[in-house]
Every structure is written in C-alpha cells, then in structure tokens.
C-alpha positions as CSV (number, residue, x, y, z in Angstrom):
1,M,-246.4,-36.9,-114.3
2,K,-247.4,-39.6,-111.8
3,P,-248.0,-38.3,-108.2
4,Y,-245.2,-40.5,-106.7
5,N,-242.7,-39.2,-109.2
6,H,-242.6,-36.0,-107.1
7,L,-241.3,-38.0,-104.2
8,Y,-238.5,-39.4,-106.4
9,I,-237.5,-36.0,-107.6
10,A,-237.3,-34.7,-104.0
11,L,-235.2,-37.7,-103.0
12,L,-232.9,-37.2,-105.9
13,L,-232.4,-33.5,-105.1
14,L,-231.5,-34.4,-101.5
15,L,-229.0,-37.0,-102.6
16,V,-227.4,-34.5,-105.1
17,A,-227.0,-32.1,-102.2
18,S,-225.3,-34.8,-100.1
19,G,-221.8,-33.7,-99.1
20,C,-222.7,-30.0,-99.1
21,K,-221.6,-28.2,-96.0
22,V,-224.2,-25.9,-94.5
23,A,-221.8,-24.0,-92.3
24,K,-218.5,-22.5,-93.4
25,D,-215.5,-23.3,-91.2
26,I,-213.4,-20.6,-89.5
27,P,-209.8,-21.2,-90.2
28,K,-207.0,-20.9,-87.7
29,P,-206.0,-17.2,-87.4
30,L,-202.7,-16.8,-89.2
31,D,-201.8,-13.5,-87.5
32,A,-202.0,-14.9,-84.0
33,A,-198.2,-14.9,-83.5
34,P,-195.5,-12.3,-84.4
35,E,-192.4,-13.1,-86.6
36,Q,-190.0,-13.1,-83.6
37,F,-190.0,-13.5,-79.9
38,R,-189.2,-10.5,-77.8
39,G,-185.7,-10.9,-76.6
40,S,-184.8,-13.7,-79.0
41,I,-181.1,-13.9,-79.7
42,N,-181.3,-16.0,-82.9
43,R,-183.2,-13.9,-85.3
44,G,-183.4,-15.2,-88.8
45,T,-183.3,-18.9,-87.9
46,D,-186.0,-21.5,-87.2
47,S,-183.8,-23.7,-85.0
48,S,-185.5,-24.4,-81.7
49,I,-184.5,-26.4,-78.6
50,A,-188.2,-27.5,-78.4
51,T,-187.5,-29.9,-81.3
52,L,-184.9,-31.8,-79.2
53,P,-186.0,-34.9,-77.3
54,Y,-185.5,-34.5,-73.6
55,K,-182.8,-37.2,-73.8
56,D,-180.8,-34.8,-76.0
57,F,-181.6,-31.6,-74.1
58,F,-180.6,-32.8,-70.6
59,R,-176.9,-33.8,-70.4
60,E,-177.1,-35.2,-66.9
61,E,-177.8,-39.0,-67.0
62,A,-179.3,-38.8,-63.5
63,I,-182.0,-36.4,-64.8
64,R,-182.7,-38.5,-67.8
65,N,-183.2,-41.6,-65.7
66,L,-185.6,-39.8,-63.4
67,I,-187.6,-38.5,-66.3
68,D,-187.8,-42.0,-67.8
69,S,-189.2,-43.3,-64.5
70,A,-191.7,-40.4,-64.2
71,I,-193.0,-41.0,-67.8
72,L,-193.4,-44.7,-67.1
73,R,-194.9,-44.6,-63.6
74,N,-196.3,-41.1,-62.9
75,Y,-200.0,-41.4,-62.2
76,D,-201.0,-38.2,-64.1
77,M,-199.3,-39.7,-67.2
78,Q,-201.2,-43.0,-66.7
79,I,-204.5,-41.1,-66.3
80,A,-203.7,-39.2,-69.5
81,L,-203.1,-42.4,-71.4
82,K,-206.5,-43.8,-70.2
83,N,-208.2,-40.6,-71.4
84,M,-206.5,-41.1,-74.8
85,E,-207.8,-44.7,-74.8
86,A,-211.4,-43.6,-74.0
87,A,-211.2,-40.9,-76.7
88,S,-209.9,-43.4,-79.2
89,L,-212.9,-45.7,-78.6
90,V,-215.3,-42.8,-79.1
91,F,-213.5,-41.8,-82.3
92,K,-213.7,-45.3,-83.7
93,Q,-217.4,-45.4,-82.9
94,A,-217.9,-42.0,-84.6
95,K,-216.2,-43.3,-87.8
96,L,-219.0,-45.8,-88.0
97,G,-221.6,-43.1,-87.8
98,N,-222.9,-43.5,-91.3
99,V,-223.0,-47.3,-91.3
100,P,-226.6,-48.7,-91.5
101,E,-228.1,-49.9,-88.3
102,L,-229.2,-53.6,-88.4
103,N,-231.5,-55.0,-85.8
104,L,-232.8,-58.6,-85.3
105,K,-236.2,-59.1,-83.6
106,I,-238.1,-62.2,-82.6
107,T,-241.6,-61.8,-81.2
108,A,-244.4,-64.2,-80.3
109,N,-247.7,-63.2,-78.8
110,S,-251.1,-64.5,-78.1
111,S,-254.3,-62.6,-77.4
112,R,-257.9,-63.5,-76.7
113,P,-260.4,-60.9,-77.9
114,S,-263.9,-60.6,-76.5
115,D,-266.5,-63.0,-77.8
116,N,-268.8,-60.0,-78.5
117,S,-266.1,-58.0,-80.3
118,L,-265.6,-57.9,-84.1
119,N,-262.3,-59.7,-83.8
120,G,-263.8,-62.4,-81.5
121,L,-266.7,-63.0,-83.9
122,T,-264.4,-63.1,-86.9
123,I,-262.0,-65.6,-85.3
124,S,-264.7,-67.9,-84.1
125,Q,-266.2,-67.9,-87.6
126,F,-263.1,-68.4,-89.7
127,A,-260.5,-70.0,-87.5
128,D,-262.6,-71.9,-85.1
129,S,-260.5,-70.5,-82.2
130,K,-260.9,-68.2,-79.2
131,H,-257.5,-66.5,-79.4
132,I,-255.1,-65.0,-81.9
133,E,-251.4,-66.0,-82.2
134,D,-248.7,-64.2,-84.1
135,Y,-245.0,-65.3,-84.5
136,T,-242.4,-63.1,-86.2
137,V,-238.7,-63.2,-86.8
138,S,-237.4,-60.1,-88.7
139,G,-234.4,-58.1,-89.5
140,G,-234.5,-54.3,-89.8
141,L,-232.1,-52.0,-91.6
142,S,-232.0,-48.2,-91.1
143,W,-229.7,-45.7,-92.8
144,E,-229.6,-42.0,-92.7
145,A,-228.2,-40.2,-95.7
146,D,-225.5,-37.7,-94.6
147,I,-227.0,-35.0,-96.8
148,W,-225.7,-32.0,-94.9
149,R,-222.5,-33.7,-93.6
150,K,-224.0,-33.8,-90.1
151,I,-222.5,-37.3,-89.4
152,A,-219.2,-36.2,-91.0
153,S,-219.1,-33.2,-88.6
154,Q,-219.7,-35.6,-85.7
155,R,-216.8,-37.7,-86.9
156,N,-214.6,-34.5,-87.1
157,A,-215.6,-33.5,-83.6
158,A,-214.7,-36.9,-82.2
159,G,-211.4,-36.9,-84.1
160,A,-210.5,-33.5,-82.7
161,A,-211.4,-34.7,-79.2
162,Y,-209.1,-37.7,-79.6
163,L,-206.3,-35.5,-80.8
164,Q,-206.9,-33.1,-77.9
165,S,-206.5,-36.1,-75.5
166,A,-203.1,-36.8,-77.2
167,E,-202.1,-33.2,-76.8
168,A,-203.2,-33.3,-73.2
169,R,-200.8,-36.2,-72.6
170,K,-198.0,-34.3,-74.3
171,A,-198.8,-31.3,-72.1
172,I,-198.6,-33.4,-69.0
173,Q,-195.3,-35.0,-70.1
174,T,-193.8,-31.5,-70.9
175,R,-194.8,-30.3,-67.5
176,L,-193.5,-33.5,-65.9
177,V,-190.2,-33.3,-67.6
178,A,-189.7,-29.7,-66.4
179,N,-190.8,-30.5,-62.9
180,V,-188.4,-33.5,-62.5
181,A,-185.5,-31.5,-63.8
182,Q,-186.2,-28.5,-61.7
183,S,-186.7,-30.6,-58.6
184,F,-183.3,-32.3,-59.2
185,Y,-181.6,-29.0,-59.6
186,R,-183.2,-27.7,-56.4
187,L,-181.9,-30.9,-54.6
188,I,-178.4,-30.2,-55.8
189,M,-178.7,-26.6,-54.7
190,L,-179.8,-27.7,-51.2
191,D,-176.8,-30.1,-51.0
192,T,-174.5,-27.3,-52.0
193,Q,-176.1,-24.9,-49.5
194,L,-175.8,-27.5,-46.8
195,D,-172.1,-27.9,-47.4
196,I,-171.7,-24.1,-47.3
197,A,-173.6,-23.9,-44.0
198,K,-171.5,-26.7,-42.5
199,K,-168.2,-25.1,-43.7
200,N,-169.3,-21.7,-42.3
201,L,-170.2,-23.4,-39.0
202,A,-166.7,-24.8,-38.7
203,L,-165.2,-21.4,-39.3
204,N,-167.5,-19.9,-36.6
205,D,-166.4,-22.6,-34.2
206,S,-162.7,-21.7,-34.9
207,T,-163.4,-18.0,-34.4
208,L,-165.4,-18.6,-31.2
209,N,-162.5,-20.7,-29.7
210,I,-160.1,-17.8,-30.5
211,I,-162.4,-15.2,-28.9
212,K,-162.8,-17.4,-25.8
213,M,-159.0,-17.6,-25.5
214,Q,-158.8,-13.8,-25.8
215,F,-161.5,-13.5,-23.2
216,D,-159.5,-15.7,-20.8
217,A,-156.5,-13.4,-21.4
218,G,-158.7,-10.3,-20.7
219,Q,-158.4,-8.9,-24.2
220,V,-162.1,-8.9,-25.0
221,T,-165.3,-8.8,-23.0
222,S,-168.1,-11.3,-22.7
223,L,-170.0,-9.4,-25.4
224,A,-167.6,-10.7,-28.0
225,I,-168.3,-14.3,-27.0
226,Q,-172.1,-13.6,-27.1
227,Q,-171.9,-12.2,-30.6
228,A,-169.7,-14.9,-31.9
229,E,-172.0,-17.6,-30.4
230,A,-175.0,-15.8,-32.0
231,Q,-173.3,-16.0,-35.4
232,Q,-172.5,-19.6,-34.8
233,L,-176.1,-20.4,-34.0
234,V,-177.2,-18.7,-37.3
235,A,-175.1,-21.1,-39.3
236,A,-176.0,-24.0,-37.0
237,G,-179.8,-23.3,-37.5
238,L,-179.4,-23.5,-41.3
239,V,-178.2,-27.1,-41.1
240,P,-181.4,-28.8,-39.9
241,Q,-183.5,-26.4,-42.0
242,L,-181.6,-27.4,-45.2
243,E,-181.7,-31.1,-44.2
244,Q,-185.5,-30.8,-43.8
245,N,-185.8,-29.1,-47.2
246,I,-183.7,-31.9,-48.8
247,T,-185.9,-34.6,-47.4
248,I,-189.1,-32.8,-48.6
249,E,-187.6,-32.3,-52.0
250,E,-186.6,-35.9,-52.2
251,N,-190.2,-36.9,-51.3
252,A,-191.7,-34.7,-53.9
253,L,-189.3,-36.0,-56.6
254,S,-190.0,-39.6,-55.6
255,I,-193.8,-39.0,-56.0
256,L,-193.2,-37.4,-59.4
257,T,-191.5,-40.6,-60.5
258,G,-194.3,-42.7,-59.2
259,A,-192.2,-44.1,-56.3
260,F,-192.6,-44.2,-52.5
261,P,-190.7,-41.3,-50.7
262,Q,-187.1,-42.3,-50.7
263,T,-183.5,-41.1,-51.0
264,I,-182.7,-39.8,-54.5
265,A,-179.4,-40.9,-55.9
266,R,-177.3,-38.0,-57.3
267,I,-173.8,-37.4,-58.3
268,G,-171.9,-34.2,-58.5
269,K,-172.2,-30.7,-57.1
270,L,-173.9,-27.5,-58.3
271,N,-170.6,-26.1,-59.6
272,T,-170.2,-29.1,-61.9
273,L,-173.5,-28.5,-63.7
274,V,-173.2,-26.5,-66.9
275,V,-175.7,-23.8,-67.8
276,Q,-176.3,-24.1,-71.6
277,E,-175.5,-20.9,-73.5
278,Q,-176.9,-21.5,-77.0
279,L,-180.6,-21.9,-76.6
280,G,-182.4,-21.4,-80.0
281,T,-186.0,-20.3,-79.7
282,G,-186.9,-20.6,-83.4
283,I,-189.9,-18.6,-84.6
284,P,-193.3,-18.2,-82.9
285,A,-195.0,-20.1,-85.6
286,G,-192.9,-23.1,-84.8
287,M,-193.9,-22.8,-81.1
288,V,-197.6,-22.8,-82.1
289,S,-197.1,-26.1,-83.9
290,L,-195.2,-27.7,-81.1
291,R,-196.7,-26.5,-77.8
292,P,-199.4,-28.9,-76.7
293,D,-201.7,-26.4,-75.0
294,V,-201.8,-24.2,-78.1
295,K,-202.5,-27.3,-80.2
296,M,-205.4,-28.1,-77.9
297,A,-206.8,-24.7,-78.4
298,E,-206.4,-25.0,-82.2
299,L,-208.2,-28.4,-82.0
300,E,-211.0,-26.8,-80.0
301,L,-211.6,-24.5,-83.0
302,V,-211.9,-27.7,-85.1
303,K,-214.5,-29.0,-82.7
304,A,-216.4,-25.7,-82.6
305,N,-216.5,-25.7,-86.4
306,A,-217.9,-29.3,-86.4
307,K,-220.5,-28.5,-83.7
308,T,-221.6,-25.5,-85.7
309,G,-222.1,-27.7,-88.8
310,I,-224.1,-30.2,-86.7
311,A,-226.3,-27.5,-85.2
312,K,-227.0,-26.1,-88.7
313,A,-227.6,-29.5,-90.2
314,N,-230.2,-30.2,-87.5
315,M,-232.3,-27.4,-89.0
316,Y,-232.5,-29.1,-92.4
317,P,-234.5,-32.1,-93.6
318,S,-233.1,-35.6,-92.9
319,L,-233.6,-38.6,-95.2
320,V,-233.9,-42.0,-93.5
321,I,-234.3,-45.2,-95.5
322,T,-235.5,-48.3,-93.7
323,A,-236.0,-51.9,-94.8
324,S,-237.3,-54.9,-92.9
325,G,-238.1,-58.5,-93.7
326,G,-238.4,-61.9,-92.2
327,L,-240.9,-64.6,-91.4
328,N,-244.4,-64.2,-90.0
329,S,-247.2,-66.7,-89.2
330,F,-250.2,-67.1,-87.0
331,K,-249.2,-70.7,-86.4
332,T,-246.0,-72.0,-85.0
333,S,-246.2,-75.0,-87.4
334,N,-246.1,-72.6,-90.4
335,W,-243.6,-70.1,-88.9
336,F,-240.6,-71.2,-91.0
337,N,-242.7,-72.3,-94.1
338,I,-240.7,-70.6,-96.9
339,P,-241.6,-68.8,-99.0
340,A,-245.2,-68.6,-97.7
341,S,-244.2,-66.9,-94.4
342,L,-241.8,-64.4,-96.0
343,F,-242.5,-60.7,-95.8
344,G,-240.6,-57.5,-96.6
345,V,-241.0,-53.7,-96.3
346,V,-239.0,-50.9,-97.8
347,A,-239.6,-47.2,-96.8
348,G,-238.0,-43.9,-97.2
349,G,-238.9,-40.8,-95.1
350,I,-237.9,-37.1,-95.1
351,T,-238.2,-35.3,-91.8
352,Q,-238.2,-31.6,-91.6
353,P,-238.3,-29.9,-88.1
354,I,-241.1,-27.4,-87.8
355,F,-242.1,-26.6,-84.3
356,Q,-238.5,-27.1,-83.0
357,R,-237.2,-24.5,-85.4
358,K,-236.7,-21.8,-82.8
359,Q,-235.0,-24.2,-80.4
360,L,-232.7,-25.5,-83.2
361,R,-232.0,-21.9,-84.3
362,T,-231.0,-21.0,-80.8
363,Q,-228.7,-24.0,-80.6
364,Y,-227.1,-22.9,-83.9
365,D,-226.6,-19.3,-82.7
366,V,-225.0,-20.7,-79.4
367,A,-222.7,-22.9,-81.5
368,M,-221.7,-19.8,-83.6
369,V,-220.9,-17.9,-80.4
370,D,-218.9,-20.8,-79.0
371,R,-217.0,-20.9,-82.3
372,E,-216.1,-17.3,-82.0
373,K,-215.0,-17.9,-78.4
374,S,-212.7,-20.7,-79.5
375,V,-211.0,-18.3,-81.9
376,L,-210.4,-15.9,-79.0
377,Q,-209.2,-18.8,-76.7
378,F,-206.8,-19.8,-79.4
379,R,-205.4,-16.3,-79.7
380,S,-205.3,-16.0,-75.9
381,S,-203.3,-19.3,-75.6
382,V,-200.8,-18.1,-78.2
383,L,-200.4,-14.8,-76.4
384,S,-199.9,-16.4,-73.1
385,A,-197.3,-18.8,-74.6
386,L,-195.5,-15.8,-76.2
387,G,-195.4,-14.1,-72.8
388,E,-193.9,-17.1,-71.1
389,V,-191.2,-17.4,-73.7
390,A,-190.4,-13.7,-73.5
391,D,-190.3,-14.0,-69.7
392,E,-187.8,-16.8,-69.7
393,L,-185.6,-15.1,-72.3
394,V,-185.2,-12.0,-70.1
395,K,-184.7,-14.2,-67.0
396,I,-181.9,-16.1,-68.7
397,E,-180.2,-12.9,-69.8
398,K,-180.5,-11.1,-66.5
399,L,-179.7,-14.1,-64.4
400,K,-176.4,-14.4,-66.4
401,Q,-175.6,-10.8,-65.4
402,Q,-176.6,-11.5,-61.8
403,Y,-174.4,-14.6,-61.6
404,V,-171.4,-12.6,-62.8
405,I,-171.9,-10.0,-60.1
406,A,-172.7,-12.6,-57.4
407,D,-169.6,-14.6,-58.3
408,K,-167.4,-11.5,-58.0
409,R,-169.1,-10.8,-54.6
410,V,-168.2,-14.3,-53.4
411,K,-164.6,-13.9,-54.4
412,V,-164.4,-10.4,-52.7
413,V,-166.0,-11.5,-49.4
414,Q,-163.9,-14.7,-49.3
415,S,-160.8,-12.7,-49.7
416,G,-162.0,-10.2,-47.1
417,M,-162.8,-13.1,-44.7
418,Q,-159.3,-14.5,-45.0
419,N,-157.8,-11.0,-44.4
420,A,-160.0,-10.4,-41.5
421,S,-159.1,-13.7,-39.9
422,L,-155.4,-13.0,-40.4
423,L,-155.6,-9.5,-39.0
424,F,-157.7,-10.7,-36.1
425,K,-155.1,-13.3,-35.1
426,S,-152.4,-10.6,-35.3
427,G,-154.5,-8.2,-33.2
428,M,-155.0,-5.7,-36.1
429,A,-158.8,-6.4,-36.5
430,N,-161.5,-6.7,-33.9
431,Y,-163.9,-9.6,-33.6
432,L,-166.8,-7.7,-35.1
433,E,-165.0,-7.4,-38.4
434,V,-164.4,-11.2,-38.4
435,I,-168.0,-12.0,-37.6
436,N,-169.3,-9.6,-40.3
437,A,-166.9,-11.1,-42.9
438,Q,-168.1,-14.6,-42.1
439,Q,-171.7,-13.6,-42.2
440,N,-171.2,-11.9,-45.6
441,A,-169.4,-15.0,-46.9
442,L,-172.2,-17.3,-45.8
443,Q,-174.9,-15.2,-47.4
444,S,-173.1,-14.5,-50.6
445,E,-172.3,-18.2,-51.2
446,L,-175.9,-19.1,-50.5
447,D,-177.1,-16.5,-53.0
448,L,-174.6,-17.6,-55.6
449,A,-176.0,-21.2,-55.4
450,A,-179.6,-19.9,-55.6
451,I,-178.8,-17.9,-58.7
452,K,-177.0,-20.8,-60.4
453,T,-180.1,-22.9,-59.8
454,A,-182.3,-20.2,-61.1
455,Q,-180.3,-20.2,-64.3
456,L,-180.7,-23.9,-64.8
457,S,-184.4,-23.7,-64.0
458,A,-184.9,-20.8,-66.5
459,N,-183.4,-22.9,-69.2
460,V,-185.8,-25.7,-68.4
461,E,-188.7,-23.3,-68.3
462,L,-187.7,-21.9,-71.7
463,Y,-187.6,-25.5,-73.1
464,K,-191.1,-26.1,-71.6
465,A,-192.5,-22.7,-72.8
466,L,-191.4,-23.5,-76.4
467,G,-193.3,-26.8,-76.2
468,G,-190.4,-29.2,-75.7
469,G,-190.2,-32.2,-73.6
470,W,-192.8,-34.5,-75.1
471,K,-190.9,-36.1,-77.9
C-alpha cells in the first residue's frame, strides 16, 4: 500500500463519522409537572383561559384599547423586539456556519536583497536586476467538515437563543397585559372609594349641623361637636389622599401605554364590572407549553445540550480542506498572462488537540455541570409556576367568600346608619351612635371596593400565571 493511501483511509473514516453526535442530549423532564393544579375546579378537562387572546379574555373595551396601546408603544416591548431582531441576525449567521469561507487577496511587493547575499548574487546573475518583485491575485477557499456536529450544535444553540428572545417578548407582553388591566381596575376602585368618601363627608356635614343645633338648644355639650368634627375630618382627609392616588395611578398607566402622564378615559363604576366565575385552568402540562418563562427555561436546556456537544467536539480531530488559486508573476507585464501565470494549491489537514486536552476536558466538564443546572432550573421554573397558579386559585375562592361577607356587612351597617340617624333625630339615640354608624359604613364600603378589586386582580393574575396574554 502506498504511504499516502493511509491518509486517504483516515480521511474516509472521518467523513463516515460525519453527523455522529459525541454527546447525548438530556431530554426535557416529563415528570416536572403533576396531573392537576392544587385547587383546580375543572378536573378532567384541558380547557384553559390561557389559550384565550387578551381581546377575548377582557370584556371591557377600555382595557382592550389600553392594552393595544401598551403593546404598540411600551418601551420594554420595543426593546424586546429589538432583542429578537438581534437574535434573528445571529441565528441566520449560524445557519451559514458550514458554508465554505472564500477570500480574495491581491498583493504586490518589491524587495532589494543585499548584494553579498545569495539572493542578491542570484538576481544580479540571472535577472540583471537589484530587486525582486512579486505580484499575486488569488482566491482562497476553506471548509471544515462537520464531523462531530460541532457546527450543527452551534446552529442549535443560536436557534434556541432566538426562540428564547421570542419567549422573552411573550413574557413581557403577558406581564404588560396584566399590569395594564390591574392598573385600570385600581383606578376604578379609587374612583369608587372617592365617591364613597364624598358621600360620607356629606352625611357627616348633615350630622354636624344637627349636633350644632342641639348644642345651641343646650341638649348636648361641646364634646359632641368636637367628636362630630373629628369624624368629618377623617372623611375629608380621604378625599385629597384618594385624588392623589388617582393621579399617580393615571401617570403609571400612561407610562405603561407609552404615553406622557395624562388623564385616563374610563367609563362605568366598580359595581358594573363583572368578576368572571368560570375560569378553566387546564392541566399543568398545558401551562408548561404556554407559559413563556417556562419555555425559556426549556430552551435553556436545548442550549445547554448544544454547548455540551460543542465542548465535546472540540476534543476530537477537525478536518479542514483548503484550496487556493490565482495569478502570480514577478513582472507586472506578465501578471495576467494566462495560462502561464496561473497557480493552484489544494490541501487537507487533520488537527488533533494535544496539549490543550486538559483545558478542553475542563470546558466539557463545566458544560456538563451547566446542563445539569439547566434541568434543575427548568424544574424550578415549573414548580414556581405551579405555586403561582395554586396561589391565585385559592385567592379567587377565598376572595369570593370574603366578598359575600363584606357585602352583607355593608348592608347591615347601612341599615344601622339609617336607623341611628332616625333615632338620633327623634332623640332616642345619642350622637356617638350616629358617628360610630357613619364610621362603620365608610370603612365597610371602602373594604368592599378593595375586595372587589382584589377579585378582578386575582382573575388577571391567574390568566398571567397560566401563561395567557401574549396571543
């Protein structure tokens, strides 16, 4: 067998091995999620509110319009889109990873050797010249065989990074949708509480006027007036506080929608907003496939698998084939004399790291550890998501019970306030009973509004926790 045949055999074996993976991928853990959410009320069905676009989930047109503006103009969303654009460019470049590299080079040089040197004596003898000229135009081609799928792994890593940027945009949109809706609900709550405070302030004014008349008639002391004024000031102090909170909430909502701080248009009151009762959660496996942050953790596992393959492939031989050709001459007049000036070179080389072996092995071991970490991070993200869903489910259920109790309390204290007012006017109740009744009515109505808003917010949080809002 001819000596150079050994080289051909080695090259053939490497090409046959092309496409073989040197590192086995770790699949996504299938047992990361249970069969049902804790507290789920729709066992046995895979229907989930997360599959609904936000335009179908939110019934209030004002909220949908605000969300549309936020998605279009919010700066976090725009930054996420730019990140996607950058990741897309990197991915497109990675897809060209195994395309041969082609370089064009044009060189011209002139050198004068020493007259006493071998080159100087040779030139003066054969070329009758004191200097050497060389002119070259050449094209070079270089291609690395993807024997161990290193380049394919790089492409997979870039693809996963691009998909992660897309999931990051979805996560931002999901959070943005929830924040806009919750801010709107808080704004409506503050409007309602402001109306309650003003109404209670008017009642306190009426009560104070009656007590002053009784004081003038000598029926009560100045202490009665002082206590009535104190209760009036409590209600009066709520008005500027709530007005301040309304302005701050409007400013925050304006910024979410990418607008300058301004008044937010809104129609209706808190009691006109309907709390949705039927909120399907589906199954946890569906949440894993929908929720953007969980998908990002899953894609991180894909990246970790790819990086492990790259680190392992770096430890094995690489085959690079190069070719170059062009025109070369020592005189400009003969530079483009074809075919006399033509030249060409073809070469193939196998490179096996030797002294870097320990360093490459360490890089591979680190990549393996990072891959194991990505599995744990995926499990952790699923576990956190499950906890968030379970939290919102129990909130929805218990807030419903709290609302029933708070609503009964409002009806009781309103009835008691009316009775106290009538008895006070007829002299059968003292001023303290009236003041206490008005104070209880104010607090109970404020609490009812807060609970109603918490119900609406919990529904939105469940929608977000399940991964809805980005469609």
